ZAKOLLO-135857 format. One record per residue: residue in three letters; y, x negated, z negated of N, C-alpha, C in turn. Coordinates in nm, 3 decimals. Layout:
N
  drennu  n.north   n.east     n.up  ca.north  ca.east    ca.up  c.north   c.east     c.up
     ALA        Y        X        Z         Y        X        Z        Y        X        Z
...
END
This chain:
298
  drennu  n.north   n.east     n.up  ca.north  ca.east    ca.up  c.north   c.east     c.up
     MET   11.335  -10.652   -6.601    11.310  -10.577   -6.686   11.459  -10.520   -6.706
     LYS   11.565  -10.567   -6.684    11.695  -10.523   -6.725   11.719  -10.401   -6.630
     GLY   11.653  -10.397   -6.494    11.668  -10.258   -6.421   11.591  -10.163   -6.444
     ARG   11.496  -10.183   -6.560    11.442  -10.048   -6.625   11.506   -9.945   -6.718
     LYS   11.500   -9.831   -6.692    11.561   -9.734   -6.778   11.490   -9.733   -6.933
     PRO   11.628   -9.761   -7.047    11.572   -9.761   -7.157   11.499   -9.642   -7.218
     PHE   11.396   -9.672   -7.267    11.319   -9.550   -7.351   11.411   -9.505   -7.481
     PHE   11.488   -9.592   -7.543    11.558   -9.557   -7.672   11.687   -9.609   -7.641
     GLN   11.777   -9.515   -7.712    11.940   -9.545   -7.692   12.001   -9.518   -7.847
     ALA   12.083   -9.578   -7.918    12.152   -9.527   -8.029   12.296   -9.607   -8.053
     LEU   12.339   -9.538   -8.115    12.491   -9.621   -8.157   12.449   -9.652   -8.323
     ILE   12.492   -9.764   -8.344    12.534   -9.829   -8.476   12.610   -9.761   -8.553
     LEU   12.580   -9.686   -8.684    12.663   -9.628   -8.767   12.745   -9.762   -8.863
     PRO   12.868   -9.734   -8.927    12.939   -9.793   -9.006   12.833   -9.842   -9.123
     SER   12.757   -9.731   -9.163    12.699   -9.767   -9.280   12.573   -9.862   -9.248
     GLU   12.548   -9.893   -9.131    12.427   -9.975   -9.088   12.507  -10.095   -9.061
     GLU   12.634  -10.135   -9.050    12.668  -10.286   -9.031   12.608  -10.366   -9.109
     GLY   12.569  -10.480   -9.031    12.499  -10.595   -9.124   12.393  -10.627   -9.111
     TRP   12.322  -10.507   -9.083    12.162  -10.477   -9.117   12.112  -10.531   -8.990
     GLN   11.978  -10.612   -8.999    11.899  -10.622   -8.890   11.871  -10.533   -8.784
     LEU   11.878  -10.536   -8.683    11.796  -10.431   -8.573   11.675  -10.384   -8.598
     ARG   11.558  -10.472   -8.639    11.442  -10.438   -8.661   11.458  -10.362   -8.816
     THR   11.541  -10.380   -8.915    11.543  -10.293   -9.026   11.594  -10.155   -8.975
     ILE   11.687  -10.147   -8.887    11.751  -10.049   -8.831   11.649   -9.925   -8.788
     LEU   11.566  -10.001   -8.677    11.471   -9.922   -8.611   11.373   -9.881   -8.690
     LYS   11.315   -9.942   -8.815    11.211   -9.922   -8.886   11.264   -9.802   -8.966
     ARG   11.358   -9.827   -9.031    11.397   -9.727   -9.158   11.461   -9.590   -9.109
     HIS   11.566   -9.608   -8.989    11.612   -9.498   -8.970   11.589   -9.419   -8.858
     TYR   11.504   -9.495   -8.750    11.388   -9.417   -8.616   11.261   -9.426   -8.655
     ASN   11.221   -9.477   -8.748    11.075   -9.458   -8.782   10.990   -9.534   -8.689
     PHE   11.040   -9.666   -8.626    10.963   -9.735   -8.560   10.857   -9.789   -8.640
     SER   10.735   -9.792   -8.600    10.607   -9.841   -8.660   10.632  -10.014   -8.641
     THR   10.570  -10.082   -8.732    10.567  -10.216   -8.727   10.477  -10.278   -8.596
     GLY   10.375  -10.187   -8.544    10.320  -10.234   -8.400   10.424  -10.212   -8.298
     LEU   10.493  -10.087   -8.272    10.590  -10.068   -8.210   10.673  -10.199   -8.214
     ILE   10.756  -10.235   -8.327    10.848  -10.353   -8.300   10.771  -10.458   -8.271
     ARG   10.624  -10.508   -8.302    10.573  -10.599   -8.269   10.550  -10.607   -8.088
     GLN   10.540  -10.475   -8.041    10.544  -10.463   -7.897   10.664  -10.503   -7.823
     ILE   10.785  -10.444   -7.902    10.897  -10.489   -7.848   10.942  -10.641   -7.830
     LYS   10.899  -10.683   -7.941    10.887  -10.838   -7.959   10.829  -10.904   -7.840
     HIS   10.724  -10.869   -7.816    10.672  -10.930   -7.699   10.665  -10.911   -7.554
     TYR   10.705  -10.753   -7.522    10.713  -10.700   -7.410   10.847  -10.645   -7.389
     GLY   10.915  -10.637   -7.485    11.035  -10.544   -7.438   11.166  -10.624   -7.444
     LEU   11.282  -10.543   -7.424    11.406  -10.622   -7.449   11.521  -10.536   -7.534
     ILE   11.566  -10.625   -7.616    11.704  -10.533   -7.670   11.815  -10.562   -7.622
     LEU   11.892  -10.475   -7.582    12.032  -10.501   -7.544   12.152  -10.448   -7.635
     VAL   12.218  -10.495   -7.663    12.351  -10.450   -7.745   12.476  -10.455   -7.684
     ASN   12.522  -10.353   -7.655    12.677  -10.330   -7.558   12.643  -10.421   -7.437
     GLY   12.492  -10.411   -7.359    12.465  -10.454   -7.260   12.430  -10.622   -7.218
     GLU   12.419  -10.672   -7.360    12.392  -10.816   -7.353   12.244  -10.820   -7.462
     GLU   12.165  -10.920   -7.404    12.031  -10.940   -7.460   12.034  -10.982   -7.610
     LYS   11.974  -10.900   -7.723    11.976  -10.971   -7.861   11.849  -10.969   -7.892
     LEU   11.833  -11.070   -8.003    11.682  -11.063   -8.080   11.675  -10.939   -8.187
     LEU   11.526  -10.933   -8.226    11.561  -10.822   -8.327   11.617  -10.840   -8.484
     VAL   11.644  -10.970   -8.493    11.674  -11.025   -8.605   11.834  -11.011   -8.586
     TYR   11.925  -10.971   -8.501    12.046  -10.976   -8.495   12.130  -10.846   -8.585
     LYS   12.238  -10.904   -8.639    12.296  -10.827   -8.748   12.401  -10.729   -8.690
     ALA   12.384  -10.588   -8.675    12.453  -10.500   -8.608   12.583  -10.487   -8.648
     LYS   12.665  -10.464   -8.559    12.812  -10.445   -8.610   12.827  -10.259   -8.577
     ALA   12.919  -10.204   -8.649    12.941  -10.062   -8.650   12.984  -10.042   -8.481
     TRP   12.924   -9.922   -8.437    12.934   -9.863   -8.293   12.872   -9.953   -8.201
     ASP   12.805  -10.058   -8.222    12.729  -10.107   -8.140   12.640  -10.004   -8.057
     ARG   12.623  -10.025   -7.918    12.532   -9.945   -7.848   12.416  -10.045   -7.805
     VAL   12.301   -9.976   -7.879    12.166  -10.049   -7.875   12.077   -9.994   -7.780
     GLU   11.990  -10.043   -7.685    11.902   -9.988   -7.593   11.795  -10.055   -7.611
     VAL   11.662   -9.992   -7.602    11.556  -10.074   -7.616   11.484  -10.021   -7.465
     VAL   11.439  -10.146   -7.429    11.365  -10.137   -7.263   11.230  -10.215   -7.303
     LEU   11.127  -10.132   -7.249    11.002  -10.172   -7.289   10.898  -10.158   -7.163
     SER   10.838  -10.269   -7.132    10.760  -10.301   -7.019   10.596  -10.303   -7.078
     PHE   10.512  -10.231   -7.024    10.363  -10.245   -7.041   10.305  -10.332   -6.946
     ALA   10.366  -10.419   -6.912    10.331  -10.555   -6.835   10.191  -10.588   -6.923
     SER   10.069  -10.589   -6.904     9.956  -10.648   -6.994    9.951  -10.785   -7.009
     LYS    9.926  -10.848   -7.081     9.897  -11.001   -7.090    9.745  -11.021   -7.120
     VAL    9.681  -10.887   -7.136     9.561  -10.896   -7.181    9.489  -10.879   -7.056
     GLU    9.365  -10.986   -7.040     9.256  -10.977   -6.918    9.176  -10.897   -6.889
     PRO    9.180  -10.783   -6.770     9.082  -10.670   -6.775    8.959  -10.735   -6.757
     GLU    8.864  -10.692   -6.828     8.726  -10.710   -6.850    8.626  -10.590   -6.818
     ASP    8.514  -10.613   -6.735     8.424  -10.513   -6.708    8.337  -10.510   -6.826
     LEU    8.348  -10.440   -6.931     8.303  -10.438   -7.066    8.282  -10.258   -7.082
     PRO    8.183  -10.237   -7.166     8.150  -10.068   -7.176    8.268  -10.029   -7.299
     LEU    8.300   -9.929   -7.239     8.382   -9.818   -7.319    8.353   -9.686   -7.314
     ASP    8.357   -9.658   -7.451     8.316   -9.497   -7.501    8.439   -9.427   -7.508
     VAL    8.480   -9.356   -7.386     8.616   -9.288   -7.376    8.566   -9.130   -7.430
     VAL    8.641   -9.113   -7.524     8.640   -8.971   -7.604    8.727   -8.870   -7.537
     TYR    8.842   -8.916   -7.501     8.946   -8.813   -7.447    9.084   -8.887   -7.358
     GLU    9.090   -8.850   -7.239     9.188   -8.923   -7.178    9.263   -8.802   -7.117
     ASP    9.416   -8.851   -7.080     9.499   -8.775   -6.973    9.586   -8.883   -6.952
     SER    9.703   -8.825   -6.888     9.806   -8.931   -6.812    9.873   -8.977   -6.922
     ASP    9.874   -8.935   -7.062     9.941   -8.991   -7.155    9.879   -9.084   -7.249
     ILE    9.761   -9.034   -7.303     9.679   -9.090   -7.408    9.533   -9.115   -7.365
     ILE    9.479   -9.198   -7.416     9.343   -9.226   -7.439    9.287   -9.248   -7.588
     ILE    9.145   -9.183   -7.561     9.069   -9.210   -7.720    8.955   -9.256   -7.683
     VAL    8.926   -9.364   -7.760     8.808   -9.447   -7.742    8.740   -9.423   -7.872
     ASN    8.601   -9.479   -7.861     8.502   -9.472   -8.006    8.482   -9.614   -7.982
     LYS    8.510   -9.690   -8.074     8.487   -9.852   -8.091    8.371   -9.858   -8.168
     SER    8.294   -9.968   -8.102     8.175   -9.985   -8.155    8.194  -10.094   -8.270
     ALA    8.104  -10.117   -8.399     8.121  -10.208   -8.489    8.099  -10.307   -8.445
     GLY    8.178  -10.428   -8.458     8.171  -10.570   -8.435    8.263  -10.595   -8.330
     GLN    8.326  -10.526   -8.295     8.386  -10.517   -8.161    8.580  -10.556   -8.225
     VAL    8.623  -10.649   -8.208     8.749  -10.708   -8.219    8.851  -10.612   -8.149
     VAL    8.964  -10.563   -8.179     9.042  -10.471   -8.108    9.147  -10.532   -8.040
     HIS    9.200  -10.655   -8.071     9.332  -10.748   -8.004    9.252  -10.881   -7.984
     PRO    9.304  -10.938   -7.891     9.254  -11.096   -7.853    9.381  -11.151   -7.945
     ARG    9.289  -11.235   -8.018     9.350  -11.331   -8.125    9.265  -11.441   -8.150
     HIS    9.332  -11.567   -8.209     9.277  -11.667   -8.246    9.123  -11.708   -8.157
     GLN    9.018  -11.713   -8.193     8.882  -11.737   -8.157    8.839  -11.611   -8.049
     TYR    8.897  -11.519   -8.058     8.849  -11.391   -7.981    8.968  -11.365   -7.884
     ILE    8.926  -11.456   -7.750     9.017  -11.430   -7.630    8.986  -11.351   -7.548
     SER    8.855  -11.300   -7.547     8.790  -11.196   -7.457    8.683  -11.110   -7.526
     GLY    8.636  -11.022   -7.454     8.521  -10.912   -7.531    8.603  -10.840   -7.633
     THR    8.722  -10.829   -7.623     8.778  -10.734   -7.724    8.820  -10.572   -7.667
     LEU    8.822  -10.494   -7.745     8.872  -10.351   -7.723    8.975  -10.355   -7.610
     ALA    9.071  -10.410   -7.641     9.198  -10.442   -7.555    9.152  -10.493   -7.418
     ASN    9.076  -10.585   -7.410     9.031  -10.635   -7.263    8.925  -10.534   -7.177
     ALA    8.843  -10.440   -7.293     8.764  -10.332   -7.247    8.863  -10.227   -7.161
     LEU    8.969  -10.185   -7.253     9.046  -10.084   -7.203    9.133  -10.125   -7.077
     ALA    9.188  -10.254   -7.085     9.254  -10.288   -6.966    9.159  -10.309   -6.829
     GLY    9.031  -10.331   -6.846     8.964  -10.319   -6.736    8.900  -10.166   -6.717
     TYR    8.902  -10.077   -6.770     8.868   -9.956   -6.743    9.003   -9.870   -6.669
     LEU    9.113   -9.945   -6.722     9.215   -9.843   -6.671    9.242   -9.930   -6.513
     VAL    9.197  -10.044   -6.499     9.186  -10.095   -6.318    9.097  -10.065   -6.263
     ALA    8.984  -10.032   -6.315     8.863   -9.955   -6.231    8.913   -9.805   -6.193
     GLN    9.002   -9.751   -6.285     9.069   -9.591   -6.276    9.145   -9.609   -6.149
     GLY    9.197   -9.746   -6.121     9.332   -9.752   -6.027    9.465   -9.727   -6.108
     GLU    9.455   -9.746   -6.230     9.593   -9.759   -6.292    9.611   -9.879   -6.345
     GLN    9.746   -9.918   -6.405     9.785  -10.043   -6.432    9.706  -10.067   -6.551
     PRO    9.679  -10.197   -6.596     9.581  -10.242   -6.702    9.678  -10.267   -6.818
     SER    9.759  -10.137   -6.860     9.865  -10.167   -6.982    9.848  -10.029   -7.041
     SER    9.854  -10.058   -7.201     9.848   -9.945   -7.276    9.870  -10.027   -7.416
     PHE    9.917   -9.933   -7.514     9.969   -9.956   -7.656    9.864   -9.898   -7.734
     LEU    9.793   -9.972   -7.817     9.686   -9.917   -7.919    9.806   -9.865   -8.026
     ILE    9.778   -9.769   -8.084     9.841   -9.678   -8.181    9.813   -9.705   -8.327
     ASN    9.689   -9.727   -8.346     9.595   -9.741   -8.450    9.523   -9.873   -8.446
     ARG    9.469   -9.903   -8.570     9.402  -10.037   -8.570    9.244   -9.978   -8.655
     LEU    9.155  -10.077   -8.617     9.031  -10.083   -8.714    8.981  -10.227   -8.695
     ASP    8.947  -10.233   -8.837     8.887  -10.380   -8.873    8.768  -10.412   -8.735
     LYS    8.738  -10.534   -8.768     8.604  -10.552   -8.665    8.483  -10.491   -8.702
     GLY    8.468  -10.476   -8.802     8.350  -10.417   -8.859    8.311  -10.261   -8.866
     THR    8.444  -10.202   -8.882     8.483  -10.066   -8.864    8.437   -9.991   -8.746
     SER    8.360   -9.893   -8.711     8.357   -9.796   -8.594    8.437   -9.715   -8.578
     GLY    8.465   -9.650   -8.470     8.506   -9.519   -8.475    8.616   -9.480   -8.384
     LEU    8.726   -9.418   -8.402     8.816   -9.366   -8.271    8.962   -9.450   -8.298
     LEU    8.985   -9.465   -8.200     9.127   -9.549   -8.143    9.177   -9.478   -8.069
     LEU    9.347   -9.470   -8.076     9.405   -9.399   -7.998    9.489   -9.516   -7.910
     ALA    9.509   -9.481   -7.791     9.604   -9.545   -7.707    9.691   -9.480   -7.648
     ALA    9.841   -9.538   -7.626     9.919   -9.467   -7.525    9.924   -9.555   -7.385
     LYS    9.942   -9.451   -7.301     9.972   -9.498   -7.167   10.084   -9.532   -7.104
     ASN   10.201   -9.491   -7.184    10.323   -9.493   -7.115   10.429   -9.531   -7.235
     PRO   10.577   -9.593   -7.220    10.626   -9.630   -7.303   10.677   -9.495   -7.397
     LEU   10.691   -9.411   -7.351    10.728   -9.266   -7.412   10.641   -9.217   -7.512
     ALA   10.526   -9.209   -7.464    10.404   -9.177   -7.561   10.395   -9.263   -7.672
     ALA   10.399   -9.411   -7.634    10.393   -9.496   -7.754   10.502   -9.481   -7.847
     LEU   10.651   -9.473   -7.814    10.717   -9.421   -7.889   10.711   -9.318   -8.008
     ILE   10.675   -9.190   -7.924    10.644   -9.073   -8.006   10.530   -9.099   -8.092
     LEU   10.413   -9.134   -8.037    10.303   -9.130   -8.133   10.323   -9.241   -8.247
     SER   10.423   -9.338   -8.241    10.423   -9.467   -8.314   10.496   -9.401   -8.423
     LYS   10.589   -9.332   -8.424    10.685   -9.264   -8.501   10.585   -9.138   -8.587
     GLU   10.504   -9.078   -8.504    10.426   -8.984   -8.579   10.297   -9.055   -8.659
     ILE   10.242   -9.149   -8.655    10.131   -9.203   -8.685   10.073   -9.169   -8.834
     ASN   10.181   -9.176   -8.932    10.158   -9.121   -9.067   10.126   -8.967   -9.082
     SER   10.160   -8.901   -8.979    10.151   -8.764   -8.986   10.001   -8.712   -8.926
     MET    9.952   -8.798   -8.857     9.799   -8.768   -8.783    9.735   -8.777   -8.906
     GLN    9.627   -8.671   -8.873     9.529   -8.673   -8.954    9.391   -8.754   -8.916
     LYS    9.369   -8.850   -9.002     9.278   -8.978   -8.959    9.142   -8.970   -9.066
     ASP    9.063   -8.917   -9.025     8.945   -8.923   -9.119    8.840   -9.036   -9.102
     TYR    8.767   -9.074   -9.233     8.667   -9.181   -9.227    8.540   -9.103   -9.294
     LEU    8.426   -9.166   -9.258     8.301   -9.174   -9.346    8.286   -9.282   -9.407
     ALA    8.235   -9.297   -9.537     8.221   -9.434   -9.582    8.099   -9.431   -9.700
     LEU    7.990   -9.491   -9.676     7.887   -9.526   -9.782    7.932   -9.612   -9.891
     VAL    7.937   -9.551   -9.977     7.975   -9.655  -10.091    7.903   -9.698  -10.236
     SER    7.917   -9.792  -10.305     7.824   -9.833  -10.399    7.832   -9.759  -10.522
     GLY    7.747   -9.671  -10.620     7.752   -9.643  -10.718    7.764   -9.464  -10.689
     ARG    7.744   -9.385  -10.782     7.774   -9.227  -10.782    7.909   -9.193  -10.831
     VAL    7.968   -9.164  -10.718     8.142   -9.094  -10.766    8.100   -8.955  -10.825
     GLU    8.117   -8.946  -10.934     8.127   -8.856  -11.017    8.216   -8.710  -11.010
     LYS    8.353   -8.734  -10.944     8.427   -8.629  -10.889    8.404   -8.596  -10.793
     ASP    8.405   -8.435  -10.756     8.382   -8.413  -10.607    8.505   -8.456  -10.549
     SER    8.630   -8.472  -10.562     8.731   -8.508  -10.474    8.824   -8.567  -10.568
     GLY    8.923   -8.671  -10.478     9.033   -8.722  -10.557    9.108   -8.802  -10.471
     VAL    9.215   -8.862  -10.555     9.324   -8.947  -10.465    9.326   -9.037  -10.528
     ILE    9.351   -9.151  -10.464     9.382   -9.278  -10.499    9.521   -9.335  -10.458
     ASP    9.594   -9.337  -10.573     9.726   -9.370  -10.533    9.773   -9.503  -10.577
     LEU    9.766   -9.603  -10.529     9.765   -9.744  -10.576    9.844   -9.840  -10.475
     PRO    9.930   -9.927  -10.478    10.011   -9.989  -10.397    9.930  -10.113  -10.380
     ILE    9.945  -10.159  -10.250     9.873  -10.260  -10.205    9.937  -10.360  -10.141
     GLU    9.921  -10.512  -10.179     9.978  -10.610  -10.141    9.925  -10.725  -10.054
     ASP    9.999  -10.744   -9.938     9.943  -10.844   -9.864    9.920  -10.990   -9.932
     PRO    9.813  -11.061   -9.901     9.795  -11.193   -9.902    9.898  -11.306   -9.890
     LYS    9.921  -11.365   -9.974     9.992  -11.538   -9.946    9.932  -11.590   -9.830
     ASP    9.797  -11.626   -9.886     9.688  -11.679   -9.802    9.599  -11.585   -9.785
     GLY    9.533  -11.642   -9.661     9.387  -11.551   -9.632    9.436  -11.401   -9.595
     VAL    9.281  -11.336   -9.592     9.306  -11.166   -9.549    9.288  -11.078   -9.667
     LYS    9.255  -11.129   -9.797     9.203  -11.012   -9.886    9.323  -10.972   -9.927
     ARG    9.342  -10.819   -9.911     9.462  -10.765  -10.010    9.403  -10.747  -10.158
     THR    9.529  -10.684  -10.197     9.519  -10.698  -10.361    9.580  -10.575  -10.410
     ILE    9.552  -10.504  -10.520     9.630  -10.389  -10.572    9.754  -10.478  -10.641
     SER    9.870  -10.437  -10.620     9.978  -10.483  -10.725   10.097  -10.390  -10.720
     GLN   10.178  -10.377  -10.839    10.264  -10.285  -10.846   10.397  -10.347  -10.732
     ASP   10.408  -10.492  -10.687    10.465  -10.544  -10.602   10.437  -10.492  -10.444
     GLY   10.315  -10.438  -10.420    10.286  -10.409  -10.330   10.324  -10.283  -10.218
     LYS   10.270  -10.220  -10.124    10.348  -10.147  -10.052   10.251  -10.000  -10.116
     ASP   10.344   -9.861  -10.103    10.258   -9.733  -10.146   10.136   -9.696  -10.036
     ALA   10.047   -9.663  -10.128     9.933   -9.638  -10.016    9.850   -9.547  -10.106
     ILE    9.801   -9.433  -10.018     9.748   -9.304  -10.057    9.627   -9.285   -9.990
     THR    9.496   -9.268  -10.043     9.365   -9.238   -9.999    9.329   -9.089  -10.070
     ARG    9.295   -9.007   -9.981     9.216   -8.896  -10.052    9.073   -8.890  -10.021
     TYR    8.970   -8.857  -10.083     8.868   -8.855  -10.070    8.786   -8.749  -10.131
     LYS    8.668   -8.725  -10.066     8.578   -8.587  -10.094    8.437   -8.651  -10.070
     VAL    8.336   -8.596  -10.166     8.206   -8.627  -10.192    8.129   -8.539  -10.096
     ILE    8.074   -8.611   -9.982     7.950   -8.518   -9.898    7.826   -8.530   -9.937
     GLU    7.799   -8.633  -10.014     7.649   -8.626  -10.088    7.633   -8.716  -10.170
     ARG    7.563   -8.711  -10.255     7.531   -8.820  -10.367    7.363   -8.865  -10.357
     PHE    7.345   -8.997  -10.373     7.231   -9.048  -10.376    7.208   -9.117  -10.497
     ASN    7.081   -9.157  -10.534     7.095   -9.236  -10.664    7.172   -9.345  -10.675
     ASP    7.173   -9.430  -10.606     7.303   -9.536  -10.627    7.381   -9.587  -10.520
     CYS    7.434   -9.451  -10.439     7.537   -9.461  -10.343    7.597   -9.344  -10.326
     THR    7.700   -9.326  -10.253     7.774   -9.195  -10.234    7.855   -9.210  -10.105
     LEU    7.781   -9.087  -10.013     7.872   -9.073   -9.911    7.990   -8.978   -9.920
     LEU    8.118   -9.024   -9.875     8.235   -9.015   -9.893    8.336   -8.983   -9.731
     ARG    8.374   -8.851   -9.742     8.473   -8.826   -9.644    8.628   -8.867   -9.706
     LEU    8.686   -8.951   -9.620     8.839   -8.991   -9.670    8.957   -8.982   -9.564
     SER    9.063   -8.946   -9.612     9.179   -8.921   -9.520    9.278   -9.016   -9.572
     LEU    9.361   -9.063   -9.469     9.476   -9.143   -9.499    9.597   -9.095   -9.537
     GLY    9.700   -9.129   -9.640     9.815   -9.085   -9.637    9.911   -9.197   -9.612
     SER    9.860   -9.304   -9.547     9.933   -9.420   -9.509    9.838   -9.521   -9.428
     GLY    9.915   -9.624   -9.392     9.817   -9.682   -9.328    9.824   -9.842   -9.357
     ARG    9.784   -9.877   -9.426     9.803  -10.022   -9.487    9.638  -10.103   -9.433
     THR    9.661  -10.233   -9.408     9.578  -10.312   -9.364    9.453  -10.295   -9.471
     HIS    9.331  -10.258   -9.446     9.217  -10.282   -9.507    9.233  -10.151   -9.661
     GLN    9.349  -10.063   -9.612     9.356   -9.961   -9.719    9.219   -9.942   -9.779
     ILE    9.164   -9.836   -9.712     8.993   -9.788   -9.785    8.934   -9.858   -9.847
     ARG    8.922   -9.990   -9.786     8.820  -10.085   -9.865    8.878  -10.137   -9.985
     VAL    9.001  -10.146   -9.976     9.104  -10.191  -10.111    9.084  -10.113  -10.217
     HIS    9.096   -9.981  -10.183     9.098   -9.857  -10.277    8.993   -9.835  -10.340
     LEU    8.859   -9.841  -10.242     8.750   -9.808  -10.308    8.711   -9.919  -10.383
     SER    8.740  -10.038  -10.380     8.693  -10.156  -10.429    8.737  -10.104  -10.581
     ALA    8.889  -10.076  -10.600     8.977  -10.070  -10.695    8.928   -9.962  -10.814
     ILE    8.847   -9.871  -10.744     8.802   -9.752  -10.834    8.663   -9.791  -10.852
     ASN    8.603   -9.903  -10.860     8.482   -9.967  -10.849    8.346   -9.893  -10.806
     HIS    8.383   -9.846  -10.654     8.284   -9.794  -10.550    8.343   -9.851  -10.424
     PRO    8.294   -9.978  -10.407     8.329  -10.039  -10.293    8.208  -10.017  -10.177
     ILE    8.279  -10.017  -10.047     8.190  -10.001   -9.940    8.067  -10.048   -9.918
     LEU    7.973  -10.027   -9.912     7.830  -10.109   -9.884    7.808  -10.203   -9.776
     GLY    7.791  -10.329   -9.801     7.800  -10.412   -9.705    7.956  -10.464   -9.697
     ASP    8.027  -10.437   -9.766     8.186  -10.495   -9.788    8.171  -10.628   -9.878
     ASP    8.148  -10.727   -9.813     8.133  -10.857   -9.908    8.287  -10.908   -9.955
     LEU    8.371  -10.900   -9.859     8.495  -10.918   -9.897    8.560  -10.839   -9.997
     TYR    8.528  -10.739  -10.055     8.560  -10.640  -10.167    8.470  -10.587  -10.276
     GLY    8.338  -10.656  -10.242     8.252  -10.620  -10.393    8.144  -10.545  -10.358
     GLY    8.126  -10.497  -10.221     8.023  -10.403  -10.163    7.856  -10.460  -10.183
     PHE    7.799  -10.387  -10.224     7.658  -10.408  -10.223    7.604  -10.462  -10.117
     PRO    7.554  -10.600  -10.122     7.491  -10.618   -9.967    7.386  -10.533   -9.920
     ILE    7.362  -10.529   -9.790     7.260  -10.468   -9.710    7.214  -10.522   -9.602
     ASP    7.114  -10.501   -9.535     7.078  -10.534   -9.397    7.181  -10.551   -9.293
     ILE    7.265  -10.471   -9.300     7.357  -10.432   -9.182    7.487  -10.522   -9.220
     ASP    7.522  -10.601   -9.122     7.626  -10.717   -9.165    7.765  -10.636   -9.132
     ARG    7.812  -10.550   -9.211     7.924  -10.486   -9.172    7.968  -10.396   -9.286
     PRO    8.083  -10.370   -9.332     8.105  -10.243   -9.432    8.081  -10.123   -9.349
     ILE    8.002  -10.023   -9.410     7.968   -9.883   -9.381    8.070   -9.807   -9.379
     LEU    8.161   -9.814   -9.248     8.309   -9.728   -9.259    8.326   -9.696   -9.119
     HIS    8.343   -9.545   -9.080     8.340   -9.477   -8.925    8.462   -9.405   -8.948
     ALA    8.541   -9.426   -8.844     8.668   -9.331   -8.806    8.586   -9.217   -8.732
     CYS    8.568   -9.113   -8.783     8.530   -8.992   -8.751    8.595   -8.878   -8.698
     SER    8.715   -8.882   -8.726     8.796   -8.756   -8.692    8.931   -8.807   -8.641
     LEU    9.025   -8.733   -8.574     9.133   -8.773   -8.529    9.226   -8.670   -8.510
     ARG    9.311   -8.631   -8.538     9.377   -8.482   -8.501    9.550   -8.528   -8.507
     LEU    9.614   -8.481   -8.391     9.758   -8.533   -8.372    9.793   -8.433   -8.268
     PHE    9.933   -8.436   -8.287     9.996   -8.366   -8.205   10.050   -8.456   -8.049
     HIS   10.020   -8.381   -7.939    10.013   -8.444   -7.823   10.166   -8.507   -7.781
     PRO   10.192   -8.601   -7.756    10.310   -8.646   -7.718   10.427   -8.619   -7.621
     ARG   10.318   -8.532   -7.535    10.415   -8.449   -7.399   10.409   -8.314   -7.454
     THR   10.303   -8.251   -7.476    10.310   -8.126   -7.508   10.307   -8.030   -7.621
     GLY   10.295   -8.128   -7.722    10.323   -8.091   -7.854   10.189   -8.012   -7.915
     VAL   10.098   -7.998   -7.808     9.960   -7.908   -7.858    9.859   -7.990   -7.945
     ILE    9.821   -7.948   -8.025     9.729   -8.019   -8.129    9.617   -8.069   -8.038
     CYS    9.552   -8.230   -8.044     9.476   -8.277   -7.997    9.354   -8.329   -8.093
     GLU    9.256   -8.308   -8.102     9.137   -8.328   -8.196    9.035   -8.418   -8.105
     ALA    8.991   -8.515   -8.189     8.870   -8.581   -8.123    8.781   -8.610   -8.243
     GLU    8.636   -8.626   -8.213     8.534   -8.659   -8.321    8.456   -8.783   -8.235
     ALA    8.399   -8.840   -8.321     8.304   -8.928   -8.321    8.195   -8.937   -8.408
     PRO    8.101   -8.950   -8.336     7.938   -8.918   -8.413    7.916   -9.044   -8.488
     LEU    7.836   -9.039   -8.595     7.765   -9.162   -8.634    7.728   -9.250   -8.564
     PRO    7.766   -9.381   -8.584     7.678   -9.483   -8.489    7.519   -9.471   -8.536
     ASP    7.454   -9.565   -8.465     7.325   -9.551   -8.491    7.242   -9.625   -8.626
     ASP    7.335   -9.723   -8.676     7.293   -9.802   -8.790    7.356   -9.720   -8.918
     PHE    7.472   -9.658   -8.889     7.517   -9.594   -9.016    7.381   -9.463   -9.046
     SER    7.400   -9.395   -8.921     7.269   -9.256   -8.923    7.144   -9.331   -8.984
     LEU    7.115   -9.443   -8.928     6.955   -9.482   -8.999    6.975   -9.512   -9.135
     LEU    7.072   -9.576   -9.202     7.125   -9.598   -9.331    7.108   -9.475   -9.407
     LEU    7.164   -9.385   -9.358     7.141   -9.253   -9.449    7.002   -9.181   -9.451
     GLN    6.943   -9.197   -9.341     6.816   -9.167   -9.356    6.726   -9.230   -9.452
     GLN    6.744   -9.369   -9.469     6.677   -9.455   -9.569    6.722   -9.386   -9.704
     TYR    6.848   -9.340   -9.739     6.916   -9.334   -9.867    6.884   -9.152   -9.873
     SER    6.820   -9.089   -9.772     6.814   -8.961   -9.797    6.699   -8.889   -9.897
     GLY    6.608   -9.010   -9.905     6.462   -8.990   -9.997    6.489   -9.036  -10.148
     SER    6.633   -9.076  -10.162     6.670   -9.112  -10.308    6.764   -9.028  -10.376
     ARG    6.776   -8.903  -10.327     6.875   -8.808  -10.390    6.847   -8.773  -10.528
     PRO    6.930   -8.759  -10.607     6.885   -8.760  -10.752    6.819   -8.631  -10.770
END
């Protein structure tokens, strides 16, 4: 990998001396947590030509180079994949509810990453890509992946400026036509459930009422940040948890998942700068549930 051309280079400033490399990359160069993770697993950090770890404490005028290989450790599998858009730099897919995004723990196959690797192999390409955004297992909708290191770097820096919209069916009647939920979210010490806490990270969710029913409301939501479980935590915090979201107090339904769908994605293309937009129609279970509730309008 040392023979590869670095996709990022920088000189450490005196004001950054003593900081860990991971901190410098995140704070001053907007490297996302996901990209840092990708560098840790598939990349190489060179400081003045010598390999260093991300926890290395930098010295003034150190020359830092980041080399990233997209050699995939994910096993390609011949699985269904709903490709919404694709070119030489990016691919946008529509994930089905119930599918895990990355192999981990007991999910070592059958993930969207396995499907994506299998699709690329079938197209005669390297089975390597970097997923820019994430969706929970139970959430359906649009996922964006970069097909080369440069696209990954650019998109990871721009992830919070992308327009990511969701549709959710929530418990109760939301009275305000629109609103902003600005509540910090804290990661758990144990388990997976997130909480609202002043010690947490800033998180902003905007919502708009699409339709009201007797005991639930259809919302369109957009994210001003990208915290894990953000929409689910925020809606629970305002006493309108997502239907089917048993982790955050949602009303139980026959469908075994939170009724949340990533319906729209808008971004600047990493190579051309042209606006790229994608839409994903509602999955069948979401549509059928809406039909059932359509008879209960006030």
